[in-house]
N, C-alpha and C positions, 0 to 999 in steps of 0.2 A: 730827498729826505727819507723816503720810505726805505730805500736801500741802506742808508746809514743807520736808520732806526733798527732794521732787522739785524744788521751786522752787530750793532751795539748790544741788542738784547741777547744775541748768541754769545758774545764775548765777556760782557761785564759780570763782575762778581756781585755787584750791588748797584741798584738804580733807585733814586728817590726823586720825586717831583713836587713842585709847588703849584697849587691850583688857585685860580680866581673863579669862583662859581664852578663851571665845568670846563674852563679853558686852562690848558697847561701853560704856565708862565715861566717856569724854571725847572732845570733838571741838573742833578749831579750824577755822574757815572764813576764808579770805582772799579778799576780793573785789577785782575789777579795779582796778588802780592808775590814778590820774590825777595828773599832775604829780609822779610819784615817790612818791605816798602811796597805800597800799592799806588798806582797812578790814579789821580783823580782829575776829572774834567767837569767844567760847568758850562751851561748854556742858559742865559737869562734873556727873556723877551726884552727888546730895547726899551719899550715903554715902562718896564718895571725895574730897570737898573737903578742902582744907588738908593734902594729902599730896604736893604738888609736881607733880601731873598738869598743871595749867595752865602752870606754869613750863617743864616739859618740852615741851609742845605749842607754847609760845611760841618756844622754841629751834628747833624744827622749822620753824615759820613763818618765823623769821629766816633760816634756811639757804635756804629756798625763795625768799624775797624777795631775798636777795643774788644768787642765780643768775638771778632774773628782772629784776634791775636796779632793784628797788624800794628807795628810800632810807629810807622811814618806814612803820611800821605804826601805824595809828590805831585806837584803841578808842573807841567812843562809849558812854558809861556814864550811866545815870540818876543824877541828882544825889544820890539817897538810897541808891544801891547801894554802901554802905561797903565790903563785902568786895572788890568789883572795883576800887574806888578805891584800896584798900590794896594790891591786887595790882599795879595800874599804878604806884603809887609805888615798890613793891619792885623792879619791873622797870626803874626808872630813867626813867620816862616824863616828858615835859614836859606838865604838866597845865594846861588852860585851861577855864574855866567860861563857858558861853554859854547863857543862859536856864536851862532845867531840865536841861541835859545837860553832861557833862564830856567834853572831848576830851583823850585821853591819847595823845600821840605818842611812839612808841618808835623811836629811831634804829636802823637796821640797819647793823651794822659790816660793812665790806668786808674781804676778805682783805688788800687793799693797805693798809688803815688799821691793821691789826694789825702789831705789830713782831715778825715771825717771821723768825728767822735759821736757815739750814740747817746 
């Protein structure tokens, strides 16, 4: 775990976490964007799944992505990881199957694309 954490901290462009008191219960990692697409990964403590933690972390990642000029967040999901595939579908992702992986692209809305009136 420590090795993975050190590697992620060195590579990730953005990391956000969810805490319960002082315990880390979820994390989202966003990796460097290429051509406007950044890879995003989630880890949620098993006891805290299906409570909206990943959805909240996705919104945090979208806000960061908008400020960083990233147009798309991409999740790479194992073909058999049905909970994450369901999460991607719920998030409105465009889903493509390639060999044994699912690529789920989530569009990052920009403030300009929102119809906000003062």
